[in-house]
Structure formats: structure tokens, C-alpha cells
Backbone as numpy.savetxt, mean C-alpha at the origin, in Angstrom:
# Nx Ny Nz CAx CAy CAz Cx Cy Cz
-6.82 -20.91 -15.92 -6.31 -19.68 -15.32 -6.78 -19.58 -13.88
-5.88 -19.23 -12.96 -6.22 -19.05 -11.55 -6.87 -17.69 -11.35
-7.69 -17.59 -10.28 -8.44 -16.37 -10.04 -8.15 -15.86 -8.64
-7.92 -14.53 -8.52 -7.53 -13.94 -7.24 -8.39 -12.72 -6.94
-8.61 -12.48 -5.64 -9.31 -11.28 -5.19 -8.27 -10.25 -4.77
-8.31 -9.08 -5.41 -7.40 -7.98 -5.08 -8.17 -6.94 -4.26
-7.55 -6.47 -3.18 -8.29 -5.67 -2.20 -7.76 -4.25 -2.03
-6.75 -3.85 -2.80 -6.27 -2.48 -2.66 -7.11 -1.54 -3.53
-6.73 -0.28 -3.65 -7.51 0.70 -4.39 -7.75 0.31 -5.84
-8.80 0.86 -6.42 -9.21 0.48 -7.78 -8.08 0.67 -8.80
-7.49 1.84 -8.81 -6.44 2.14 -9.78 -5.24 1.24 -9.61
-4.79 1.05 -8.37 -3.65 0.19 -8.10 -3.96 -1.26 -8.45
-5.16 -1.69 -8.13 -5.53 -3.08 -8.41 -5.62 -3.34 -9.91
-6.12 -2.36 -10.65 -6.19 -2.52 -12.11 -4.80 -2.71 -12.71
-3.85 -1.90 -12.24 -2.47 -2.02 -12.74 -1.87 -3.36 -12.31
-2.13 -3.76 -11.07 -1.57 -5.02 -10.57 -2.17 -6.21 -11.30
-3.46 -6.15 -11.60 -4.11 -7.26 -12.29 -3.52 -7.47 -13.68
-3.13 -6.38 -14.33 -2.49 -6.50 -15.64 -1.13 -7.18 -15.53
-0.40 -6.87 -14.46 0.92 -7.46 -14.26 0.84 -8.96 -14.03
-0.12 -9.41 -13.23 -0.20 -10.84 -12.94 -0.95 -11.62 -14.03
-1.65 -10.90 -14.91 -2.31 -11.58 -16.03 -1.29 -12.26 -16.93
-0.10 -11.68 -17.02 0.95 -12.24 -17.88 1.43 -13.60 -17.39
1.18 -13.92 -16.13 1.61 -15.23 -15.62 0.42 -16.10 -15.23
-0.74 -15.83 -15.82 -1.84 -16.76 -15.71 -2.88 -16.52 -14.64
-2.97 -15.29 -14.15 -3.98 -14.98 -13.13 -5.02 -14.01 -13.69
-6.28 -14.29 -13.41 -7.33 -13.30 -13.61 -7.71 -12.75 -12.24
-8.38 -11.59 -12.21 -8.62 -10.96 -10.92 -10.00 -10.33 -10.84
-10.56 -10.35 -9.64 -11.71 -9.54 -9.28 -11.22 -8.49 -8.29
-11.68 -7.26 -8.45 -11.20 -6.16 -7.61 -12.30 -5.74 -6.63
-11.93 -5.71 -5.35 -12.80 -5.19 -4.30 -11.99 -4.16 -3.51
-12.07 -2.88 -3.85 -11.30 -1.87 -3.11 -11.86 -1.73 -1.69
-11.06 -2.10 -0.70 -11.53 -2.03 0.68 -11.40 -0.62 1.25
-10.72 0.25 0.51 -10.61 1.65 0.90 -10.91 2.54 -0.30
-11.62 3.62 -0.07 -11.75 4.68 -1.07 -11.07 5.93 -0.51
-10.63 6.81 -1.41 -9.76 7.90 -0.99 -10.37 9.27 -1.30
-10.14 10.19 -0.37 -10.59 11.57 -0.53 -9.41 12.50 -0.28
-9.08 13.34 -1.28 -7.98 14.28 -1.13 -8.38 15.41 -0.17
-7.42 15.87 0.64 -7.71 16.85 1.68 -7.01 18.18 1.47
-6.13 18.29 0.46 -5.39 19.52 0.23 -6.01 20.26 -0.94
-6.32 21.53 -0.74 -7.01 22.30 -1.79 -6.08 23.15 -2.64
-4.88 23.43 -2.12 -3.97 24.29 -2.87 -2.54 23.80 -2.80
-1.64 24.40 -3.59 -0.24 23.95 -3.62 0.45 24.14 -2.28
1.39 23.24 -1.99 2.12 23.33 -0.73 3.35 24.21 -0.90
3.80 24.77 0.20 5.03 25.56 0.22 5.97 24.96 1.27
7.19 24.67 0.86 8.17 24.13 1.80 8.84 25.26 2.57
9.18 24.95 3.79 9.81 25.93 4.68 11.32 25.83 4.56
11.92 26.71 3.80 13.37 26.74 3.67 13.94 25.49 3.03
14.77 24.77 3.77 15.47 23.61 3.22 14.74 22.30 3.48
13.45 22.36 3.74 12.69 21.13 3.98 12.77 20.17 2.79
12.90 18.88 3.11 12.80 17.83 2.11 11.48 17.09 2.32
11.03 16.41 1.29 9.75 15.71 1.35 9.94 14.22 1.62
9.03 13.66 2.38 8.97 12.22 2.61 7.61 11.72 2.11
7.65 10.67 1.29 6.42 10.00 0.85 6.53 8.53 1.21
5.50 7.99 1.84 5.49 6.57 2.15 4.39 5.82 1.39
3.75 6.51 0.45 2.77 5.85 -0.42 2.63 6.64 -1.71
2.35 5.92 -2.79 2.10 6.59 -4.06 0.86 7.45 -3.97
-0.09 7.04 -3.16 -1.34 7.80 -3.02 -1.08 9.20 -2.49
-0.12 9.34 -1.58 0.22 10.65 -1.04 0.81 11.54 -2.13
1.63 10.96 -2.99 2.20 11.72 -4.11 1.08 12.24 -5.01
0.14 11.38 -5.31 -0.95 11.73 -6.23 -1.90 12.76 -5.62
-1.94 12.83 -4.29 -2.88 13.74 -3.63 -2.40 15.18 -3.62
-1.12 15.43 -3.92 -0.62 16.80 -3.92 -1.17 17.58 -5.10
-1.73 18.75 -4.87 -2.20 19.59 -5.99 -1.01 20.20 -6.74
-1.22 20.55 -7.98 -0.24 21.31 -8.75 -0.31 22.79 -8.36
0.78 23.55 -8.50 2.10 23.06 -8.90 2.84 22.44 -7.72
3.70 21.49 -8.01 4.47 20.83 -6.96 5.84 21.50 -6.84
6.50 21.35 -5.70 7.88 21.85 -5.55 8.86 20.85 -6.19
8.93 20.87 -7.49 9.60 19.82 -8.25 11.07 19.65 -7.93
11.74 20.71 -7.47 13.17 20.65 -7.21 13.51 20.18 -5.80
12.53 19.94 -4.97 12.79 19.51 -3.59 13.40 18.11 -3.57
14.23 17.86 -2.56 14.72 16.50 -2.34 13.57 15.66 -1.81
13.39 14.48 -2.40 12.26 13.62 -2.06 12.79 12.24 -1.67
12.29 11.72 -0.54 12.68 10.39 -0.06 11.42 9.53 0.01
11.47 8.38 -0.64 10.30 7.52 -0.78 10.55 6.14 -0.20
9.50 5.51 0.28 9.55 4.12 0.70 8.90 3.27 -0.38
9.72 2.50 -1.09 9.20 1.59 -2.09 9.28 2.12 -3.51
9.49 1.22 -4.46 9.63 1.63 -5.86 8.36 2.24 -6.45
7.19 1.75 -6.04 5.95 2.32 -6.59 5.81 3.79 -6.21
6.20 4.12 -4.98 6.11 5.50 -4.53 7.12 6.38 -5.25
8.34 5.89 -5.41 9.36 6.69 -6.11 9.01 6.87 -7.59
8.45 5.85 -8.20 8.01 5.97 -9.60 6.90 7.02 -9.71
5.95 6.98 -8.77 4.87 7.96 -8.78 5.42 9.38 -8.62
6.44 9.54 -7.77 7.04 10.86 -7.57 7.71 11.35 -8.85
8.41 10.45 -9.54 9.04 10.82 -10.80 8.01 11.21 -11.85
6.91 10.49 -11.90 5.87 10.79 -12.88 5.19 12.13 -12.60
5.11 12.50 -11.31 4.52 13.79 -10.97 5.43 14.94 -11.36
6.74 14.66 -11.59 7.65 15.72 -11.98 8.74 16.05 -10.99
8.80 15.33 -9.86 9.88 15.55 -8.91 11.20 15.09 -9.53
12.23 15.90 -9.36 13.51 15.66 -10.04 14.48 14.88 -9.17
14.54 15.19 -7.88 15.53 14.59 -6.98 14.85 13.57 -6.06
14.69 12.36 -6.57 13.93 11.32 -5.87 14.85 10.17 -5.48
14.76 9.75 -4.22 15.52 8.59 -3.75 14.57 7.57 -3.13
14.66 6.32 -3.58 13.91 5.22 -2.98 14.82 4.56 -1.95
14.40 4.55 -0.69 15.26 3.97 0.36 15.22 2.44 0.36
14.36 1.86 -0.49 14.33 0.40 -0.67 14.14 -0.34 0.65
13.08 -0.02 1.34 12.81 -0.71 2.60 11.50 -0.27 3.20
11.48 -0.17 4.53 10.27 0.22 5.24 10.55 1.49 6.05
9.67 1.80 7.00 9.83 3.02 7.79 11.14 3.02 8.56
11.53 1.86 9.07 12.79 1.77 9.82 13.98 2.10 8.93
13.97 1.55 7.73 15.08 1.83 6.81 15.08 3.29 6.38
13.90 3.88 6.20 13.81 5.30 5.86 14.48 6.15 6.93
14.16 5.87 8.19 14.73 6.65 9.28 16.24 6.46 9.34
16.71 5.24 9.16 18.16 4.98 9.13 18.83 5.81 8.04
18.23 5.85 6.87 18.81 6.59 5.76 18.84 8.09 6.04
17.76 8.63 6.58 17.71 10.07 6.82 18.65 10.48 7.96
18.93 9.56 8.85 19.89 9.87 9.92 21.33 9.85 9.39
21.54 9.27 8.22 22.87 9.26 7.61 23.19 10.60 6.94
22.15 11.36 6.66 22.30 12.63 5.95 22.54 13.74 6.96
23.27 14.76 6.55 23.51 15.89 7.45 22.17 16.46 7.89
22.08 16.95 9.12 20.79 17.40 9.67 20.05 18.35 8.74
18.78 18.05 8.58 17.89 18.91 7.81 16.47 18.71 8.29
15.54 19.42 7.70 14.14 19.35 8.10 13.33 18.63 7.03
12.23 17.98 7.47 11.43 17.18 6.55 9.94 17.49 6.70
9.23 17.20 5.63 7.77 17.25 5.64 7.27 15.89 5.15
6.61 15.16 6.04 6.08 13.84 5.69 4.65 14.01 5.17
4.46 13.80 3.88 3.14 13.89 3.26 2.52 12.50 3.28
1.38 12.36 3.93 0.82 11.02 4.12 -0.69 11.06 4.26
-1.29 9.89 4.41 -2.72 9.79 4.68 -3.00 9.99 6.16
-4.28 10.11 6.49 -4.66 10.33 7.89 -4.24 9.15 8.76
-4.29 7.95 8.19 -3.87 6.76 8.92 -2.48 6.38 8.43
-1.54 6.21 9.36 -0.17 5.88 8.96 0.50 5.05 10.04
1.43 4.19 9.62 2.19 3.37 10.54 3.64 3.88 10.60
4.34 3.51 11.65 5.77 3.77 11.71 6.20 4.97 12.53
5.26 5.90 12.83 5.61 7.08 13.65 6.85 7.78 13.13
6.91 7.98 11.83 8.12 8.51 11.20 8.45 9.91 11.68
7.48 10.81 11.65 7.75 12.20 12.04 8.20 12.30 13.49
7.52 11.57 14.36 7.85 11.61 15.78 9.26 11.08 16.03
9.61 9.99 15.38 10.92 9.38 15.60 12.05 10.24 15.04
11.84 10.83 13.87 12.86 11.69 13.30 13.05 12.96 14.14
11.94 13.55 14.56 12.03 14.77 15.37 12.74 14.50 16.68
12.45 13.35 17.28 13.10 12.99 18.54 14.59 12.78 18.36
15.00 12.42 17.14 16.41 12.18 16.85 17.12 13.43 16.33
16.43 14.57 16.37 17.06 15.81 15.97 16.83 16.23 14.54
15.95 15.53 13.81 15.60 15.90 12.44 14.16 16.40 12.45
13.98 17.71 12.60 12.63 18.27 12.72 11.78 17.85 11.53
10.66 17.19 11.83 9.79 16.65 10.78 8.34 17.01 11.05
7.74 17.72 10.11 6.32 18.05 10.20 5.51 17.07 9.37
4.21 17.06 9.59 3.31 16.14 8.90 2.26 16.94 8.13
2.00 16.51 6.90 0.92 17.08 6.10 -0.02 15.93 5.72
-1.26 15.99 6.22 -2.25 14.96 5.91 -2.85 15.31 4.55
-2.52 14.50 3.54 -2.90 14.81 2.16 -4.18 14.13 1.71
-4.54 13.03 2.35 -5.74 12.31 1.92 -6.29 11.49 3.08
-7.51 11.08 2.90 -8.19 10.24 3.89 -8.67 8.97 3.22
-8.43 7.85 3.87 -8.89 6.57 3.35 -10.13 6.13 4.13
-11.20 5.83 3.41 -12.47 5.48 4.03 -12.77 4.01 3.80
-13.05 3.29 4.87 -13.26 1.85 4.79 -14.60 1.50 4.16
-14.61 0.41 3.40 -15.84 -0.09 2.81 -16.75 -0.68 3.89
-18.04 -0.69 3.63 -19.00 -1.14 4.65 -19.54 -2.54 4.40
-19.52 -3.00 3.17 -20.08 -4.32 2.88 -19.50 -4.85 1.58
-19.57 -6.16 1.41 -19.03 -6.80 0.22 -19.98 -6.61 -0.97
-19.43 -6.30 -2.15 -20.28 -6.24 -3.35 -20.88 -7.62 -3.64
-22.03 -7.63 -4.26 -22.69 -8.91 -4.58 -21.82 -9.78 -5.47
-21.02 -9.14 -6.34 -20.13 -9.89 -7.23 -19.11 -10.69 -6.42
-18.56 -10.08 -5.38 -17.56 -10.76 -4.55 -18.22 -11.87 -3.75
-19.36 -11.58 -3.15 -20.07 -12.61 -2.37 -20.39 -13.82 -3.23
-20.91 -13.59 -4.41 -21.28 -14.69 -5.29 -20.07 -15.51 -5.71
-18.95 -14.83 -5.98 -17.74 -15.53 -6.40 -17.16 -16.38 -5.28
-17.21 -15.87 -4.05 -16.72 -16.67 -2.91 -17.61 -17.89 -2.73
-18.91 -17.71 -2.77 -19.83 -18.83 -2.56 -19.74 -19.86 -3.68
-19.37 -19.43 -4.87 -19.24 -20.35 -6.01 -17.83 -20.95 -6.11
-16.98 -20.67 -5.12 -15.60 -21.18 -5.08 -14.80 -20.76 -6.32
-15.00 -19.54 -6.76 -14.29 -19.07 -7.95 -12.89 -18.53 -7.64
-12.62 -18.21 -6.38 -11.32 -17.66 -6.03 -10.35 -18.76 -5.60
-9.16 -18.71 -6.16 -8.09 -19.58 -5.70 -7.27 -18.91 -4.60
-7.29 -17.58 -4.58 -6.45 -16.84 -3.62 -7.00 -15.43 -3.44
-6.49 -14.76 -2.41 -6.73 -13.33 -2.25 -5.45 -12.68 -1.75
-5.35 -11.36 -1.95 -4.12 -10.64 -1.64 -4.41 -9.42 -0.78
-3.56 -9.22 0.24 -3.67 -8.06 1.11 -2.37 -7.28 1.10
-2.50 -5.96 0.97 -1.34 -5.10 0.84 -1.12 -4.20 2.05
-1.95 -4.33 3.08 -1.75 -3.54 4.29 -2.52 -4.19 5.44
-2.05 -3.97 6.68 -2.80 -4.49 7.83 -4.20 -3.91 7.91
-4.36 -2.65 7.52 -5.68 -2.02 7.63 -6.69 -2.67 6.70
-6.30 -2.92 5.45 -7.26 -3.55 4.54 -7.58 -4.97 4.98
-6.60 -5.67 5.53 -6.87 -7.02 6.03 -7.88 -6.97 7.17
-7.74 -5.99 8.06 -8.68 -5.85 9.17 -10.08 -5.48 8.67
-10.14 -4.65 7.64 -11.44 -4.28 7.06 -12.11 -5.50 6.45
-11.32 -6.31 5.74 -11.88 -7.53 5.16 -12.46 -8.42 6.25
-11.71 -8.59 7.33 -12.18 -9.46 8.41 -13.52 -8.97 8.95
-13.68 -7.66 9.07 -14.96 -7.12 9.58 -16.11 -7.40 8.62
-15.80 -7.58 7.34 -16.83 -7.80 6.34 -17.11 -9.27 6.05
-16.34 -10.16 6.67 -16.52 -11.59 6.41 -17.90 -12.05 6.87
-18.56 -12.82 6.01 -19.86 -13.39 6.33 -19.71 -14.84 6.75
-20.59 -15.29 7.62 -20.47 -16.64 8.19 -20.41 -17.72 7.12
-21.19 -17.53 6.06 -21.25 -18.57 5.04 -19.98 -18.65 4.19
-19.06 -17.71 4.37 -17.79 -17.77 3.64 -16.77 -18.70 4.29
-16.99 -19.04 5.54 -15.95 -19.66 6.36 -15.26 -20.84 5.68
-16.02 -21.80 5.21 -15.42 -22.99 4.62 -14.70 -22.68 3.31
-15.24 -21.75 2.54 -14.64 -21.42 1.25 -13.29 -20.71 1.42
-13.19 -19.86 2.45 -11.91 -19.18 2.70 -10.82 -20.18 3.05
-11.19 -21.25 3.71 -10.21 -22.27 4.10 -9.66 -23.05 2.92
-10.26 -22.86 1.74 -9.78 -23.52 0.54 -8.88 -22.60 -0.30
-8.73 -21.34 0.13 -7.97 -20.36 -0.65 -6.56 -20.16 -0.09
-5.71 -19.60 -0.94 -4.37 -19.20 -0.51 -4.36 -17.71 -0.22
-3.65 -17.33 0.81 -3.50 -15.92 1.17 -2.11 -15.43 0.80
-2.07 -14.33 0.04 -0.81 -13.63 -0.23 -0.85 -12.32 0.55
0.23 -12.02 1.27 0.29 -10.78 2.05 1.62 -10.09 1.81
1.58 -8.76 1.81 2.79 -7.98 1.53 3.75 -7.98 2.72
3.24 -8.33 3.90 4.07 -8.39 5.10 3.39 -9.28 6.13
4.14 -9.65 7.16 3.54 -10.43 8.25 2.42 -9.63 8.90
2.65 -8.33 9.09 1.62 -7.49 9.71 0.34 -7.45 8.89
0.46 -7.51 7.56 -0.72 -7.48 6.70 -1.48 -8.79 6.73
-0.81 -9.87 7.12 -1.47 -11.17 7.20 -2.15 -11.39 8.55
-1.60 -10.82 9.59 -2.04 -11.12 10.95 -3.54 -10.94 11.20
-4.19 -9.88 10.71 -5.61 -9.70 11.03 -6.52 -10.81 10.50
-6.07 -11.55 9.48 -6.95 -12.55 8.87 -6.45 -13.99 9.05
-5.38 -14.18 9.80 -4.84 -15.54 9.94 -5.83 -16.50 10.57
-6.63 -16.02 11.49 -7.57 -16.91 12.18 -8.71 -17.38 11.27
-8.80 -16.81 10.08 -9.83 -17.28 9.14 -9.47 -18.63 8.55
-8.22 -19.06 8.72 -7.84 -20.43 8.37 -7.59 -20.69 6.91
-6.94 -19.77 6.22 -6.62 -19.99 4.81 -5.81 -21.27 4.64
-5.98 -21.91 3.49 -5.29 -23.17 3.22 -3.78 -23.01 3.24
-3.31 -21.86 2.81 -1.88 -21.59 2.74 -1.67 -20.09 2.84
-0.57 -19.70 3.45 -0.23 -18.28 3.59 1.17 -18.05 3.05
1.32 -17.06 2.18 2.63 -16.71 1.66 2.88 -15.21 1.85
4.02 -14.90 2.44 4.40 -13.51 2.69 5.42 -13.10 1.63
5.23 -11.92 1.04 6.16 -11.43 0.03 7.57 -11.29 0.62
8.56 -11.55 -0.20 9.95 -11.47 0.27 10.30 -10.07 0.75
9.79 -9.06 0.06 9.99 -7.67 0.45 8.63 -6.98 0.47
8.44 -5.96 1.32 7.13 -5.32 1.45 6.82 -4.32 0.34
6.73 -4.82 -0.89 6.41 -3.95 -2.02 5.64 -4.72 -3.08
5.07 -3.98 -4.02 4.24 -4.59 -5.05 4.99 -5.55 -5.95
6.25 -5.25 -6.24 7.03 -6.12 -7.11 7.22 -7.50 -6.49
7.47 -7.54 -5.19 7.62 -8.84 -4.51 6.30 -9.58 -4.42
5.19 -8.84 -4.25 3.88 -9.48 -4.26 3.61 -10.09 -5.63
3.92 -9.37 -6.68 3.73 -9.87 -8.03 4.56 -11.13 -8.25
5.81 -11.11 -7.79 6.69 -12.26 -7.95 6.16 -13.47 -7.20
5.65 -13.26 -5.98 5.12 -14.37 -5.19 3.91 -15.00 -5.85
3.03 -14.16 -6.36 1.80 -14.65 -6.98 2.11 -15.37 -8.29
2.99 -14.80 -9.08 3.36 -15.42 -10.34 4.10 -16.73 -10.12
4.95 -16.76 -9.10 5.69 -17.99 -8.80 4.75 -19.11 -8.37
3.73 -18.76 -7.61 2.76 -19.76 -7.17 1.99 -20.32 -8.35
1.63 -19.49 -9.30 0.88 -19.94 -10.48 1.75 -20.82 -11.36
3.02 -20.39 -11.55 3.91 -21.15 -12.43 4.37 -22.44 -11.78
4.40 -22.45 -10.46 4.85 -23.66 -9.77 3.80 -24.74 -9.75
């Protein structure tokens, strides 16, 4: 069985590790970010506002009760599934990235939006939509805090050459990993394969010299799972 280091949040990594276990991968989890919710009470939408979610974490950070009947637009299947599980009724997955989200919302008759997100976000969605005539406000629902050092379990596994690969799901986590790299890891990292959810997620760690780099076909968890499983089966 091949062994991989998963670097996203604990809950997400646990679910992902179960998915890739079916195709022959075991996993060690090192969450490079921990999360703190920032909203203390239920949100109220202003008139005809629709909701935008670009991460499942933002959906989970909303306190109850939620505005279940609001129109909701999500980036990625994991986010739309999370919205459905929370009880939102009118959910659309735009099946793409921030650019595709903006394209889709510009196809709809003018309306107002509330982008619920973490403190750190890419894509400038609210600014771009507002500039295009779709007034969009931002609600910071959670904060992601970077890890400061590698757990002893991860250090020992790298030094013992137990990892065949590692996976990065965002540019930020890749950059955090790079800051935590220890000198004695250098040669061992060059023997591993890197899986990344996007080119941007791979860029911060490319200079570490991984033996092979594979970018998911689409920037979502399902494509990452397919890439990892295909590599194991191949």
C-alpha cells in the first residue's frame, strides 16, 4: 500500500483518506491550518441578496438558523454538498473556479450578493462583481491559522522514507509547508510525488524538487482523488 501526506484540515483529510483507501493508499494527516469561527449569531440577508460560498468551511461556519430559502451559488461540488447538508434548498454549483462563478452570476438578472468566506481568500470576487454592477458584500465567517511546526510523527515518517507522495489543496497550505520544511528533509522530498489541486497550489513548493508533479484535471477534491487513485492503480 502506498502512503501519502494529507495537508488540509483534519475533518476534510479524514474524509479524503477514506476515499483514497479504496484504491490502495494509506494516509498521515498534518493539518497545516486550524480554523476559528468568527460569527456568533445568525445572519440576516438584505432583501433579495443571494449567498456565495467558495468553500465548505464557510458553509459550516454559519450559525443556526440559516436562511435556508436563499439562492446559493457555490464553487465546487464539496461546497455545494455542504450547503445541501446544512439545509439550503436552492443550491447551484457553478462547476469551476472564481472566474467561472463571476461569469455565471453575470448571466443572471442583476441582483445583490453576500460572499461568505474566510479571512484569507483568492479571486477578489466581491470587488469584481460590484465593479460589474452586481453589488456584493463580504461576511468573514472564519479565520484560518497557520501551523508553526511539523508534528514529530510527520518528521519521523519523512526521515524514514515512509511517504510516497504528498497532496496540497491550496496555495496557502503549500506555502505554509514550505516554511516548515527542515533541511534534513531535502533529499527525501526529492523521492516523493507531489499532487496539487491546481498549478497555483503547486507553485510554492516546486523548488523543493519533488520527483514528479501531477496537477488535478479540475480544481476540486474529486479530481484530486481521481489523480491519486490513478497513480496508485497505474
